[in-house]
C-alpha positions in Angstrom: 65.6 19.1 25.0 64.7 16.2 22.8 64.2 17.6 19.3 62.7 14.5 17.7 64.5 15.3 14.4 67.2 17.5 12.9 67.1 20.8 11.1 68.4 21.9 7.8 70.3 25.2 8.1 73.2 26.8 6.4 75.7 25.0 8.5 74.1 21.6 8.9 72.3 20.8 5.7 74.1 17.6 4.9 73.4 16.0 8.3 69.6 15.9 7.9 69.4 14.9 4.2 69.4 11.3 5.2 66.2 11.9 7.2 64.4 13.9 4.5 61.5 12.3 2.8 61.9 14.1 -0.5 61.8 12.0 -3.6 65.2 11.0 -4.9 64.6 12.8 -8.2 62.9 16.2 -8.4 62.1 17.1 -12.1 64.1 19.9 -13.6 64.5 21.4 -17.0 65.9 24.5 -18.7 64.3 27.8 -19.6 64.0 26.8 -23.2 60.5 25.4 -22.7 58.0 27.2 -20.6 54.4 26.3 -19.8 51.6 28.8 -19.1 48.8 28.3 -16.6 46.4 27.4 -19.3 48.5 24.4 -20.2 49.9 26.0 -23.4 53.6 25.4 -24.2 55.5 28.6 -25.1 58.9 28.8 -26.6 61.2 31.8 -27.2 60.5 33.5 -30.4 63.2 33.2 -33.0 62.8 36.7 -34.3 61.7 38.8 -31.4 61.4 39.1 -27.7 58.7 41.1 -26.0 59.1 40.1 -22.4 57.5 36.7 -22.7 57.4 33.6 -25.0 55.4 32.7 -28.1 52.5 30.3 -27.9 52.2 27.2 -30.2 48.7 26.0 -29.2 48.1 24.4 -32.6 51.0 22.0 -32.2 49.9 21.2 -28.7 46.4 20.5 -29.8 47.6 18.1 -32.5 49.7 16.3 -29.9 46.7 16.0 -27.6 44.6 14.5 -30.4 47.2 12.0 -31.2 47.4 10.9 -27.5 43.6 10.6 -27.3 43.5 8.5 -30.5 45.9 6.0 -28.8 43.6 5.9 -25.7 40.3 5.7 -27.6 38.4 2.5 -27.2 36.6 1.2 -30.3 32.9 0.3 -29.9 30.7 -2.1 -31.8 27.4 -0.5 -30.8 26.9 2.9 -29.3 26.1 6.5 -29.7 28.2 9.3 -31.2 28.4 12.5 -29.1 28.7 16.0 -30.5 32.2 17.5 -29.9 32.4 19.9 -27.0 33.8 23.3 -27.3 36.4 25.0 -25.1 38.0 21.7 -24.3 41.4 21.7 -22.6 44.2 19.2 -22.7 43.2 16.2 -20.6 39.5 16.7 -20.9 37.3 14.0 -22.4 37.1 14.1 -26.2 33.4 13.5 -26.9 34.0 13.3 -30.7 35.4 9.7 -30.2 33.6 6.4 -29.9 33.3 4.7 -26.5 31.6 1.7 -25.1 28.0 2.4 -24.0 28.9 2.0 -20.3 31.8 4.4 -20.7 29.6 6.8 -22.7 27.0 7.0 -19.8 29.8 7.5 -17.4 31.5 10.2 -19.5 28.3 12.0 -20.0 28.1 12.6 -16.3 31.8 13.5 -16.1 31.4 16.2 -18.7 28.9 18.1 -16.6 29.9 21.3 -14.8 31.6 20.7 -11.4 29.6 23.5 -9.8 26.7 25.8 -10.5 25.3 29.1 -9.4 22.1 29.1 -7.4 20.5 32.5 -7.6 18.5 33.9 -4.8 14.8 33.4 -5.4 13.2 36.5 -7.1 10.5 36.6 -4.4 13.2 37.4 -1.9 15.8 39.4 -3.8 13.5 41.7 -5.8 11.6 43.3 -2.8 15.1 43.8 -1.3 16.3 45.7 -4.3 13.1 47.8 -4.5 13.5 48.8 -0.9 17.2 49.7 -1.5 16.2 52.0 -4.4 13.4 53.6 -2.4 15.7 54.1 0.5 18.2 55.8 -1.7 15.5 58.2 -3.1 14.1 59.0 0.4 17.7 59.4 1.7 18.3 62.1 -1.0 15.1 63.8 -0.1 16.0 63.7 3.6 19.5 65.2 3.0 18.0 67.8 0.8 15.6 68.9 3.6 18.4 68.9 6.2 20.6 71.1 4.1 17.9 73.5 3.1 16.5 73.9 6.7 19.3 75.0 9.0 18.7 75.5 12.7 19.6 79.1 13.4 19.9 79.0 17.1 22.2 75.9 17.0 24.0 76.4 13.7 27.3 74.7 14.7 25.4 71.6 16.0 23.3 71.5 12.8 26.3 71.9 10.6 28.2 69.1 12.3 25.2 66.8 12.2 24.6 67.4 8.5 28.2 66.7 7.6 28.0 63.5 9.6 24.8 62.4 7.9 26.3 63.0 4.4 29.3 60.9 5.3 27.0 58.1 6.7 25.0 58.2 3.4 28.1 57.8 1.3 29.4 55.0 3.5 26.0 53.3 3.2 26.1 53.4 -0.6 29.6 51.9 -0.7 28.5 49.1 1.6 25.0 48.5 0.2 25.3 48.3 -3.6 28.0 45.6 -3.7 25.3 43.4 -2.2 23.0 44.0 -5.1 23.3 40.6 -6.7 24.1 37.9 -4.1 24.3 34.3 -5.2 24.8 30.8 -3.7 26.8 28.0 -5.2 26.6 24.2 -5.3 29.4 21.8 -5.9 29.2 18.2 -7.4 31.9 16.1 -5.7 30.7 13.0 -7.5 31.3 14.6 -10.9 34.8 15.7 -9.7 35.6 12.0 -8.7 34.3 10.7 -12.1 36.5 13.1 -13.9 39.7 13.2 -11.9 39.6 10.5 -9.2 38.2 7.3 -10.4 38.6 4.1 -8.4 41.4 1.9 -9.5 43.1 4.6 -11.5 45.8 7.1 -10.5 44.2 10.2 -9.2 44.3 13.2 -11.5 43.4 15.8 -8.8 45.7 18.7 -8.7 48.4 18.8 -6.0 47.8 21.3 -3.2 50.4 22.9 -0.9 49.0 23.9 2.5 50.6 26.7 4.5 50.3 27.0 8.3 51.9 30.1 9.9 52.8 30.6 13.6 55.2 33.0 15.3 54.7 33.0 19.1 54.2 29.7 20.9 52.9 31.5 24.0 50.0 33.3 22.3 49.7 30.5 19.8 50.0 27.3 21.9 51.8 24.4 20.2 48.8 22.1 20.9 46.6 24.4 18.7 49.1 24.3 15.9 49.4 20.5 16.3 45.6 20.0 15.9 45.7 22.1 12.7 48.5 20.0 11.3 46.8 16.7 12.2 43.6 17.8 10.5 45.6 18.6 7.3 47.5 15.2 7.3 44.2 13.4 7.7 42.3 15.3 5.0 40.3 13.4 2.4 42.6 13.9 -0.6 45.2 11.8 -2.3 48.3 11.7 0.0 50.7 12.2 -2.8 48.9 15.4 -3.7 49.1 17.1 -0.3 52.0 18.8 1.3 51.9 20.8 4.5 54.5 23.5 5.2 54.6 25.0 8.7 56.2 28.4 9.0 57.8 29.2 12.4 58.5 32.9 12.2 59.6 32.9 15.8 62.3 30.2 15.2 61.5 28.6 18.5 62.7 25.2 19.5 59.4 24.6 21.3 57.5 24.7 18.0 60.1 22.4 16.3 59.9 19.8 19.1 56.1 20.0 19.2 56.0 19.4 15.4 58.3 16.3 15.9 55.8 14.9 18.5 52.9 15.7 16.2 54.6 13.7 13.4 54.8 10.6 15.7 51.2 10.9 16.8 50.0 11.4 13.2 51.2 7.9 12.3 48.4 6.6 14.6 45.8 9.4 14.2 45.6 9.5 10.4 44.7 5.9 9.8 42.1 6.0 12.5 40.5 9.1 11.0 40.4 7.7 7.5 39.2 4.2 8.6 36.1 5.5 10.3 35.7 8.7 8.3 35.3 10.8 11.4 34.6 14.6 11.4 36.3 16.8 12.4 39.8 15.4 12.1 41.4 17.6 14.7 41.5 15.4 17.8 40.9 18.1 20.3 37.6 19.0 18.8 36.6 15.5 17.8 36.9 14.2 21.3 35.2 17.2 22.8 32.0 16.3 20.9 29.3 15.2 23.2 28.1 12.1 21.3 26.8 8.9 22.9 28.1 6.2 20.6 26.5 3.4 22.6 23.1 5.1 22.0 23.9 5.4 18.3 24.7 1.7 18.1 28.2 2.2 16.8 30.3 -0.9 16.2 32.3 -2.4 19.0 35.5 -2.2 17.1 35.0 1.5 16.6 34.2 2.1 20.2 37.3 0.2 21.3 39.6 1.9 18.8 38.2 5.3 19.7 38.8 4.7 23.4 42.4 3.6 22.6 43.0 6.6 20.4 41.6 9.0 23.0 44.1 7.6 25.5 46.9 8.0 22.9 45.8 11.6 22.4 45.8 12.4 26.2 49.3 11.0 26.4 50.3 13.2 23.4 48.8 16.3 25.2 50.9 15.5 28.2 54.1 15.4 26.1 53.2 18.7 24.4 52.3 20.4 27.7 55.6 19.0 29.1 57.5 20.7 26.3 55.6 24.0 27.0 56.4 23.8 30.7 60.1 23.1 30.0 60.3 26.0 27.6 59.2 28.5 30.2 62.7 28.8 31.6 65.4 29.4 28.9 68.9 28.0 29.7 71.6 30.6 30.1 73.5 29.2 27.1 70.4 28.8 25.0 68.7 25.6 23.9 70.8 22.6 22.9 69.7 20.1 20.3 69.8 16.3 20.8 73.1 16.0 19.0 74.7 18.6 21.2 74.7 21.5 18.8 73.1 24.8 19.8 69.7 25.6 18.4 70.2 28.0 15.6 67.2 30.1 16.6 68.3 31.0 20.1 68.5 34.6 18.8 65.1 35.0 17.2 66.1 38.2 15.4 69.4 36.9 14.1 69.4 33.3 12.8 69.9 31.3 9.6 67.1 29.8 7.6 66.0 26.3 8.7 64.1 23.6 6.9 63.3 20.1 8.2 61.3 17.5 6.2 59.5 15.4 8.8 57.3 13.4 6.5 57.5 12.8 2.8 56.0 10.8 -0.1 58.7 8.2 -0.3 59.1 7.1 3.3 56.6 8.7 5.7 54.4 5.8 6.6 51.7 5.4 9.2 51.2 2.4 11.6 49.3 0.5 8.8 52.1 1.0 6.2 50.2 3.7 4.2 52.0 6.8 3.0 51.4 10.1 4.8 51.4 13.6 3.2 54.6 15.6 3.2 55.2 17.7 6.3 57.9 20.4 6.2 59.1 22.8 9.0 60.3 26.2 7.7 61.9 29.1 9.5 63.2 31.8 7.2 66.5 33.6 7.8 66.4 36.8 9.9 69.2 39.3 10.3 69.3 42.8 11.8 68.8 45.6 9.4 66.5 43.7 7.1 62.8 44.3 6.7 61.0 41.0 7.1 57.4 42.2 6.4 55.7 40.2 9.2 53.2 37.5 8.0 53.2 38.5 4.4 57.0 37.9 4.2 56.6 34.5 5.9 53.9 33.6 3.3 56.1 34.6 0.4 59.0 32.5 1.8 56.6 29.5 2.0 55.6 30.1 -1.6 59.2 29.8 -2.8 60.1 26.8 -0.6 57.0 24.9 -1.7 57.7 25.7 -5.4 61.1 24.1 -5.1 60.2 21.0 -3.0 56.8 20.2 -4.4 55.4 23.0 -6.6 51.7 22.2 -6.1 49.4 23.9 -8.5 47.2 25.3 -5.8 47.9 26.7 -2.3 45.8 26.7 0.8 46.8 29.1 3.6 45.5 28.6 7.2 46.2 30.4 10.5 47.6 28.0 13.1 44.3 27.9 14.9 42.1 27.2 11.9 41.8 23.4 11.5 40.1 21.6 8.7 36.5 20.9 9.9 35.3 19.3 6.7 37.7 16.7 5.4 36.4 17.3 1.8 37.2 21.0 1.8 40.0 20.6 -0.7 37.6 18.7 -3.1 35.1 21.5 -2.7 37.6 24.0 -3.8 38.7 21.8 -6.8 35.1 21.8 -8.1 35.8 25.4 -9.0 39.5 25.5 -9.7 39.6 22.4 -11.9 36.4 23.2 -13.8 37.5 23.5 -17.5 35.4 26.6 -18.1 35.3 28.4 -14.8 38.6 27.5 -13.3 40.8 29.3 -15.8 39.8 32.7 -14.5 39.7 31.9 -10.8 42.5 33.3 -8.6 41.3 31.9 -5.3 38.4 30.1 -3.6 37.5 31.8 -0.3 35.7 29.9 2.5 33.9 31.7 5.3 35.5 31.8 8.7 33.6 29.9 11.4 34.6 29.8 15.1 34.5 27.4 18.1 34.3 28.3 21.7 32.1 31.4 21.4 29.2 32.0 23.8 25.7 31.3 22.5 24.9 35.1 22.6 28.1 36.0 20.7 28.4 39.0 23.1 31.2 40.7 21.1 30.1 39.8 17.6 33.1 37.5 17.0 31.2 35.4 14.4 31.0 38.3 12.0 28.0 36.6 10.4 26.7 39.6 8.6 30.1 40.0 6.8 30.5 36.4 5.9 26.9 35.5 5.1 25.8 38.7 3.5 28.6 40.9 2.2 30.8 38.2 0.7 27.9 36.5 -0.9 27.0 39.8 -2.5 30.5 40.2 -3.8 30.4 36.7 -5.2 27.8 37.9 -7.7 30.2 40.6 -9.0 33.9 39.6 -9.2 34.2 37.5 -6.1 34.8 37.9 -2.4 37.7 39.7 -0.9 40.5 37.6 0.6 40.1 37.5 4.4 43.5 36.1 5.3 42.8 32.4 6.0 40.8 29.5 4.7 41.6 30.4 1.1 42.8 28.1 -1.8 44.9 30.1 -4.3 45.9 29.5 -7.9 49.6 29.6 -7.7 49.8 31.4 -11.1 47.7 34.2 -9.8 50.2 34.8 -7.0 53.0 35.0 -9.6 51.5 38.0 -11.3 50.0 36.3 -14.3 46.8 37.7 -15.8 43.9 35.3 -16.5 43.2 34.1 -20.0 40.5 36.6 -20.8 39.8 38.4 -24.0 41.5 41.7 -24.3 39.1 44.6 -24.7 39.9 48.1 -26.0 40.4 50.4 -23.0 37.7 53.0 -22.5 38.1 56.7 -22.3 38.3 56.9 -18.5 40.6 53.9 -18.4 43.1 55.6 -20.7 43.0 58.7 -18.6 43.1 57.2 -15.1 45.7 54.5 -15.6 47.7 52.4 -17.9 47.1 48.8 -18.9 49.7 46.1 -18.5 51.2 45.1 -21.8 50.4 41.7 -23.0 53.1 39.1 -23.1 51.9 37.9 -26.4 50.0 40.7 -28.1 49.4 38.7 -31.3 47.3 36.1 -29.6 43.7 37.3 -29.2 42.1 34.0 -28.2 41.1 33.8 -24.5 41.8 30.1 -24.6 45.4 30.5 -25.8 46.3 33.7 -24.0 49.7 33.7 -22.3 50.0 34.9 -18.7 50.9 38.5 -18.3 53.3 40.1 -15.8 53.9 43.7 -15.2 56.8 43.6 -17.7 57.6 47.2 -18.5 61.0 46.9 -16.9 61.8 43.8 -18.9 60.8 45.5 -22.2 63.0 48.5 -21.4 66.0 46.2 -21.0 65.6 44.6 -24.4 64.0 47.5 -26.3 66.2 48.5 -29.3 68.7 45.8 -28.6 70.0 43.5 -31.3 70.4 39.9 -30.3 70.2 36.6 -31.9 68.5 33.4 -31.0 71.3 32.2 -28.8 71.1 35.3 -26.6 67.3 35.1 -26.1 67.3 32.5 -23.3 70.0 34.4 -21.5 68.1 37.7 -21.6 64.9 35.9 -20.7 66.5 34.5 -17.6 68.1 37.8 -16.7 64.7 39.6 -16.9 62.9 36.9 -15.0 65.4 37.2 -12.2 64.5 40.9 -11.8 60.9 39.7 -11.1 61.3 36.4 -9.1 64.9 36.7 -7.7 68.2 34.9 -8.4 67.2 31.3 -8.4 67.0 29.5 -11.8 65.3 26.5 -10.1 62.5 28.7 -8.7 62.1 30.6 -12.0 61.6 27.3 -13.8 59.0 26.3 -11.2 57.0 29.5 -11.8 56.6 28.5 -15.4 55.5 25.0 -14.3 58.5 23.4 -16.0 59.2 19.8 -14.8 62.3 19.7 -12.7 64.9 17.1 -11.9 67.1 17.6 -8.9 68.6 15.7 -6.0 67.3 16.2 -2.5 70.7 17.8 -1.6 70.5 20.4 -4.3 66.7 21.0 -3.7 67.2 21.7 0.0 70.2 23.9 -0.7 68.1 26.0 -3.2 65.2 26.1 -0.7 67.5 27.5 2.0 68.7 30.1 -0.6 65.2 31.4 -1.4 64.4 32.1 2.2 67.5 34.2 2.8 67.1 37.8 4.0 68.4 39.4 0.8 66.6 37.2 -1.7 63.7 39.6 -2.3 65.9 42.7 -2.8 65.4 44.5 -6.1 62.6 42.0 -7.1 58.9 42.3 -7.5 58.1 40.3 -4.4 55.6 42.1 -2.2 54.9 44.7 -4.8 53.6 42.8 -7.8 53.8 39.1 -7.0 53.1 37.0 -3.9 51.5 38.5 -0.8 51.7 42.3 -1.1 53.6 44.4 1.5 52.7 47.7 2.9 49.9 46.9 5.4 49.3 44.7 8.4 46.2 43.5 6.5 48.1 42.0 3.6 45.0 40.0 2.7 43.1 43.0 1.4 46.0 44.2 -0.7 46.8 40.8 -2.2 43.2 40.1 -3.2 42.8 43.6 -4.6 45.8 43.2 -6.9 44.5 40.0 -8.3 41.0 41.4 -9.0 42.6 44.5 -10.6 44.4 42.2 -13.1 41.1 40.7 -14.1 40.9 37.5 -12.0 37.7 36.6 -10.3 37.4 34.8 -6.9 34.8 32.3 -5.7 32.9 32.1 -2.4 32.4 28.5 -1.3 30.0 27.8 1.6 29.6 24.0 2.0 26.9 22.8 4.3 29.5 21.6 6.8 31.9 24.5 7.5 35.2 23.8 5.8 37.4 25.4 8.5 37.0 26.4 12.1 39.2 28.6 14.3 39.3 30.3 17.6 38.3 33.9 18.3 39.1 36.3 21.2 36.1 36.1 23.4 36.9 38.9 25.9 36.3 42.6 25.1 39.9 44.0 25.2 41.3 41.3 23.0 38.4 41.7 20.6 39.0 45.5 20.4 42.7 45.0 19.8 42.0 42.6 17.0 39.6 45.1 15.3 42.3 47.8 15.8 44.8 45.8 13.8 42.3 45.3 11.0 41.4 48.9 10.9 45.0 50.1 11.0 45.8 47.9 8.0 42.9 49.6 6.1 44.2 53.0 7.0 47.7 52.1 5.8 46.2 51.0 2.4 44.3 54.3 2.2 47.5 56.3 2.4 49.4 54.0 0.0 49.8 53.9 -3.7 47.5 50.8 -3.8 44.5 52.7 -2.5 41.5 51.5 -4.5 40.2 55.1 -4.9 42.9 55.8 -7.5 44.7 52.5 -8.2 44.0 50.1 -11.0 41.8 52.0 -13.3 43.6 50.6 -16.3 42.8 47.0 -15.3 39.6 44.9 -15.2 38.2 45.8 -11.8 34.4 46.1 -11.9 32.7 49.2 -10.6 30.8 47.6 -7.7 33.9 45.5 -6.8 35.8 48.8 -6.5 33.0 50.1 -4.3 33.6 47.2 -2.0 37.4 47.7 -1.8 37.0 51.5 -1.3 34.6 50.7 1.6 37.0 48.2 3.0 39.7 50.9 3.0 37.9 54.0 4.2 35.6 52.5 6.8 37.8 53.5 9.8 37.4 57.2 8.8 33.7 56.8 9.7 34.8 56.8 13.4 35.3 60.6 13.3 31.7 61.6 12.3 30.4 58.7 14.4 32.2 60.0 17.5 30.6 63.4 16.9 27.2 61.9 16.4 27.4 60.0 19.6 28.3 63.2 21.6 25.6 65.4 20.0 22.7 63.9 22.0 24.4 64.8 25.3 25.1 68.3 24.0 21.5 68.8 22.9 20.2 67.6 26.3 22.5 69.8 28.3 22.1 73.0 26.2 18.4 72.7 25.3 19.2 73.0 21.6 18.4 70.4 18.9 19.8 69.7 15.5 16.4 69.5 13.8 14.1 72.5 13.5 10.3 72.3 13.9 9.2 70.1 11.0 6.1 70.2 8.9 3.8 67.3 8.2 5.5 66.5 4.9 8.9 66.5 6.6 7.5 64.2 9.3 6.4 61.7 6.6 9.9 61.8 5.1 11.5 61.1 8.5 9.1 58.3 9.1 9.7 56.7 5.7 13.5 57.0 6.3 13.2 54.9 9.5 10.7 52.4 8.0 12.9 51.8 4.9 16.0 51.4 7.1 14.4 48.6 9.1 12.7 47.1 6.0 16.0 46.8 4.2 17.5 45.1 7.2 14.6 42.6 7.5 14.6 41.7 3.8 18.4 41.3 4.0 18.0 38.8 6.8 15.3 37.1 4.8 17.4 36.3 1.8 20.6 35.6 3.7 19.2 33.5 6.6 21.0 35.7 9.2 19.2 35.9 12.5 17.9 39.1 13.9 20.0 38.8 17.0 23.2 38.5 14.8 22.1 41.4 12.6 21.4 43.6 15.6 24.7 42.7 17.3 26.5 43.7 14.2 24.8 47.1 14.3 25.8 47.6 17.9 29.4 46.8 17.3 29.6 49.0 14.3 29.1 51.8 16.8 31.4 50.3 19.5 34.3 49.6 17.1 33.8 53.0 15.5 34.3 55.1 18.6 37.2 52.9 20.0 39.3 50.7 17.7 38.6 52.5 14.4 39.2 55.9 16.0 42.6 54.8 17.3 43.5 53.2 14.0 42.9 56.5 12.2 45.3 58.4 14.5 47.9 55.7 14.4 47.8 55.5 10.6 48.2 59.3 10.4 51.1 59.1 12.8 52.8 56.5 10.6 52.4 58.6 7.5 53.7 61.8 9.2 56.6 60.2 11.0 57.3 57.3 8.6 57.4 54.8 11.4 56.5 51.1 11.3 53.4 50.0 13.1 53.6 47.2 15.6 52.0 43.9 15.0 50.2 42.3 17.9 49.5 38.6 17.6 46.0 37.6 18.7 46.0 35.2 21.5 44.7 31.7 20.4 43.7 29.0 22.8 41.1 26.3 23.2 37.8 27.4 24.7 35.3 24.8 25.9 31.8 25.3 24.9 30.5 25.5 28.4 33.4 27.4 30.1 33.5 31.1 29.3 35.6 32.3 32.2 37.8 34.3 29.8 34.6 36.1 28.6 34.7 38.2 31.8 38.4 38.7 32.0 39.4 42.3 32.0 42.7 43.6 30.5 43.3 47.4 30.6 43.5 49.1 27.3 43.1 52.7 26.3 40.6 51.6 23.7 38.0 51.5 26.5 38.2 55.2 27.4 36.2 56.8 24.5 33.1 54.6 24.6 33.0 54.7 28.4 33.2 58.5 28.4 30.4 58.7 25.8 28.3 56.4 27.9 28.7 58.4 31.1 28.1 61.7 29.3 24.9 60.5 27.7 23.6 58.9 30.9 24.3 62.1 32.9 22.7 64.2 30.2 19.5 62.1 30.2 19.1 62.2 34.0 19.8 65.9 34.2 17.4 66.9 31.4 14.6 64.7 32.6 15.0 66.2 36.1 14.9 69.7 34.6 12.0 69.2 32.3 9.7 67.4 34.8 8.9 70.7 36.5 7.9 72.3 33.3 4.6 72.1 31.3 3.8 69.0 29.4 3.9 71.0 26.2 7.8 71.0 26.4 7.9 67.2 26.6 7.6 66.8 22.8 11.0 68.3 22.2 12.4 66.4 25.2 11.2 63.1 23.6 13.1 63.8 20.4 16.3 64.5 22.3 15.9 61.5 24.6 15.3 59.2 21.5 18.6 60.5 20.1 20.4 59.8 23.3 18.8 56.3 23.8 20.0 55.4 20.3 23.6 55.8 21.5 23.1 54.1 24.9 21.3 51.0 23.3 24.1 50.6 20.8 26.7 50.7 23.6 24.9 48.3 25.8 27.1 45.3 25.0 30.1 47.4 25.8 28.5 48.3 29.1 28.0 44.6 29.9 31.6 43.9 29.0 32.7 46.5 31.5 30.5 45.3 34.3 32.0 41.8 33.9 30.6 38.8 35.8 30.9 40.4 39.1 28.7 43.3 38.0 31.3 46.0 38.6 33.5 48.1 36.4 37.3 48.3 37.0 38.2 51.4 39.0 40.7 52.7 36.4 38.0 52.8 33.8 35.6 54.7 36.1 38.3 57.2 37.1 39.4 57.9 33.5 35.8 58.3 32.3 34.7 60.6 35.1 37.8 62.7 34.6 37.2 63.2 30.9 33.5 63.8 31.4 34.2 66.4 34.0 36.7 68.2 31.8 34.3 68.2 28.9 31.5 69.6 31.1 33.6 72.3 32.6 34.9 73.4 29.1 31.3 73.5 27.9 30.2 75.7 30.8 33.1 78.0 30.3 32.6 78.4 26.5 28.7 78.3 26.6 28.5 78.9 22.8 24.7 78.9 22.7 24.0 81.6 25.3 22.6 84.9 24.0 25.2 87.6 24.2 23.9 91.2 24.0 26.4 93.6 22.6 26.1 97.4 23.0 27.6 100.5 24.7 29.2 99.9 28.1 27.2 101.2 31.1 30.5 102.2 32.8 31.0 104.9 30.1 27.6 106.4 29.6 25.7 105.5 32.8 22.2 104.1 33.3 20.7 106.3 30.5 22.4 104.3 27.8 
């Protein structure tokens, strides 16, 4: 198979160095000078060592003023501006004199790069009032339910009350984090004035972009290629962008596809930038139905577009040819172009591999312009080692990128999430590079948007309520949770640093419930000059009570840092943002070292720094740890979606995806990082904790929800009901409960802009997921805890879906997740038909109770209606295996109920066999 390049592994590193595009000199320095995220230089203390280094901000400020004096331009006529406060190194010094034209320009460049846009009070205040009223009425409702038991159906009443109390607690955890939603605006023109002026070197921060893939069958190479192409064509300085593709499956197919992508990128990138097209993923760009002749586009554009489309079709043919060839693996394994075996023939036992396809000093497009750096990475895997799935792959990319490029910020994307808005990185920089806001921001999260979903969104794949309501609410507190993709990170936040915030005295409950991290520089109280903080108790124990002199300090410093970051002095220096100078050979050798299997042993990787291990939903854990340290996150919703991806559009795949998410939440619930008890000594806000607790315990709602969906059928079949005869006052309370429930939903849709169909679909799938995927997740999580076994990780299938072709929407794949909701549907339908048939022969006076029972049952059936449509498929029939299982379970349930008959009246007394008829 033609590889289109060579790899860098343990055995063939030297052979590919001539092809690498790494700069000939990578900066390097010693540990004697370290730089904090805030830009402050810190040096080892001559008299003490407390786990970090002393700050000398005053000397730094003097140096900065001297530099600005040299750059200042004298003016003959002009205006003097008042000095600005909180200025950082590199910001504009408004206490100097400038030319009038520069002064007007600088006045604009000093403005904030973003601003909060509060929800209008006419929309948010009624919403808050209804929430408070609903809480009051809910308390009255629960009080009435508890104080008025149903004597003739006491077990049913008790179960229903327990379920309702749990639903109320779950609603509180979900509702109150949405108390203060906000919107945000960015100012890209101000960002350009401050950091990216025409004719001057760009001062925008470098960004390393991570793309992860593992299975080229479920994640087709053409999907990954489109994501990579959209990254290489992004509207950002090419010397500030580096793309790292993690192939955790170590497949030669992915490697070859990336080599083909590199060749096509030399043509695609200049075309994209020349005509400023959107999106810059060719598959989705050419699928747009736009009549350029009607829009009177230039002839040169139409000609170039036609030629580029032909080039792309040929590129697709080559990629599809590689996929077809990879279907049959040779007996001896894959062979590379130079005749050597592919190192990843054994996907579970192979060395680490790195290949630099494009770089800043030689990767040129067809017009002679530089291309962003593109690096292929496949970490080492050996039997007997725990590799930690996606989280482990992400941490490997963090270390490799730190050695080869060390961008200040990191963007992670799933292989199917392409850049839909070429200015997405600039949108994120408006927050991260803001001199006031950016210091405390750990990441900027973008909402997930999807292509190829049917217009009705039958299976609620868009998750609009979550992305447009819940996350906007969290943005008004401490920021949105991390959702796994489409997120730009501050690298320092991933390294375990604390933000430069003012230290406050811990409260009474904080001192009781947890301990605070010890500051690395406790003598510095200024938020501007604060030094980043690790969890350094272990380091302090090493040096506590030890006598050492100045010469020993750097040695001990490096030894302690190795316990946190691992045994790589080059990587440790990069974590402190120290300029490095190294040759390409030594850089690649060190990069191979940091992706070895045993590198993370006895370090803080996965526990305190990087992506956190312990759950298949590593995103929740990683974001939670950052917020607990005091960082805040930002939710950015540009008018044009920043990223778009694919979603499973058939029912079984959708349920399996939700199962994986819920299982990850259950794993967190039973771990030491559970937000119910973890992090009370930090800076996590109360409502933010509510959101994390809700994100962790929501699968447990499946148990009361399952009972509540079965109760209607039981009530209909037994003639009992969970609510006694109610008075007029109680009737008013019930009516108000329903009215306020719908009113809160309507007002929520009003301030968020979410449509009623999307809101209702979310309500339906809250029930469907609860009695299927969430239920299975609870039992699988408990099984993992009891047996200490690892949970399997199922990759979601990703493929292109045309807007008009939804054949996969009706595809059926058998899964046990379909059994519980199907059974509940059949039981409720049978119970409705049976009870109506029984009551129709009675007096109309009995229809009042029947109406209440039917309303309860119809609530279940209406919520399960999309599931029913998914079962019926396009041919309007349900698979036989589902019908057989459902009828079998429904029959067993009915027979058991008839046998037990718990609500029949049993008369106890003397036996007639002993005392005769006179008893």
